[in-house]
C-alpha positions in Angstrom: 196.8 69.4 57.0 194.1 68.7 59.4 191.5 66.2 58.5 187.9 65.9 59.9 185.9 62.6 59.7 182.4 62.2 60.3 179.8 59.6 61.6 176.2 60.0 62.8 173.8 58.1 64.9 170.2 58.0 64.7 168.7 56.8 68.1 164.8 55.6 68.3 163.5 54.9 71.8 164.6 54.9 75.4 168.1 53.7 76.6 167.1 50.3 77.5 164.9 49.1 74.8 165.5 51.5 71.9 168.0 51.3 69.3 170.0 53.1 66.8 172.2 53.1 63.6 175.5 54.6 63.4 176.8 55.5 60.0 180.3 56.1 58.9 179.8 59.2 56.7 183.3 60.2 55.4 184.3 56.7 54.3 180.7 55.5 53.1 181.8 52.1 54.6 178.3 51.5 56.1 175.7 51.7 58.7 176.0 49.7 62.0 173.2 48.8 64.6 173.8 50.0 68.0 171.9 49.1 71.3 172.3 49.3 75.2 172.1 45.6 75.2 175.0 45.1 72.6 177.0 47.5 74.8 176.5 46.0 78.1 175.9 42.2 77.2 176.4 40.0 74.1 176.9 42.0 70.8 174.6 39.7 68.8 175.4 41.4 65.5 175.5 45.0 66.6 178.2 47.3 67.6 178.9 49.6 70.4 180.8 53.0 71.1 183.6 50.7 72.9 183.9 48.6 70.0 184.4 51.4 67.7 186.6 53.1 69.9 188.8 49.8 70.1 188.9 49.8 66.4 190.2 53.3 66.3 192.8 52.7 69.0 194.0 49.4 67.3 194.5 51.0 64.2 196.1 54.2 65.3 198.7 52.3 67.5 199.6 50.1 64.8 200.1 53.3 62.4 202.1 55.0 65.2 204.1 52.0 65.7 205.0 51.3 62.1 205.9 55.1 61.9 208.3 54.8 65.0 209.7 51.6 63.7 210.5 53.2 60.5 212.1 56.2 61.8 214.3 53.8 63.8 215.4 52.1 61.0 213.3 49.0 61.1 210.7 47.9 58.5 207.9 45.9 59.9 206.7 42.8 58.2 203.5 42.9 60.1 202.0 44.7 63.2 198.8 43.1 64.3 197.3 45.0 67.1 194.0 44.2 69.2 192.3 46.7 71.5 190.3 45.6 74.4 188.1 48.6 75.5 186.3 48.2 78.9 182.9 49.8 79.7 181.3 49.6 83.1 177.7 50.8 83.3 177.5 53.6 85.9 181.2 54.3 85.6 181.8 54.5 81.7 184.8 53.6 79.6 187.6 52.5 82.1 190.4 51.1 80.1 192.1 50.1 76.7 194.3 47.1 76.6 196.5 46.9 73.4 197.9 43.6 72.3 200.4 43.7 69.6 202.1 40.9 68.0 204.8 42.0 65.2 207.4 40.6 62.9 210.2 43.0 62.6 213.5 41.6 61.1 216.7 42.7 62.8 215.2 44.3 66.0 216.2 43.3 69.5 213.3 42.7 72.1 214.5 45.7 74.3 214.3 48.2 71.3 210.8 46.6 70.2 209.6 47.2 73.8 210.8 50.7 74.0 209.5 51.7 70.6 206.0 50.0 71.2 205.8 51.8 74.6 206.6 55.2 72.9 204.0 54.4 70.3 201.3 53.5 72.8 201.9 57.1 74.6 202.3 58.9 71.1 199.3 57.5 69.4 196.7 60.2 68.6 194.0 58.1 69.9 195.9 57.2 73.2 196.1 61.0 73.5 192.3 61.3 73.0 191.9 58.4 75.8 194.3 59.9 78.1 191.7 59.8 81.2 191.5 56.0 81.1 194.1 53.4 82.0 196.0 52.3 78.8 198.0 49.1 79.0 200.2 47.1 76.5 201.2 43.9 75.9 204.0 43.7 73.1 205.4 40.3 71.5 208.0 40.2 69.0 207.4 37.3 66.6 210.2 35.4 64.6 210.4 36.7 61.1 
């Protein structure tokens, strides 16, 4: 079954001095301030498209990895994923670096690395970001 999620942004003013608010409509979780300065300098309590993409990528990878592990017969105790999405003014979004640290009883590091690499490619957000460089550092923690 297909699902559509919705968010909207209202922007006031020009790019450099203006500001906007992005609202997560589907979930109703809130409205978040966005500015060019928050995108290119310090966040100062505001978000950016790249932070929202990083949130989506880290959540999607964690889900894809958990599913792949379960299909391989491994029940993860915890999958902790961070995504660092890089934006360069004048160029755009250039990459997403995933860092995952997971506790998974009974898995070898080789199998862990293989499944993590497959999840990186199979994650739907990775697919949507296929035009940028996506890298992965995966660490298996002791259970």
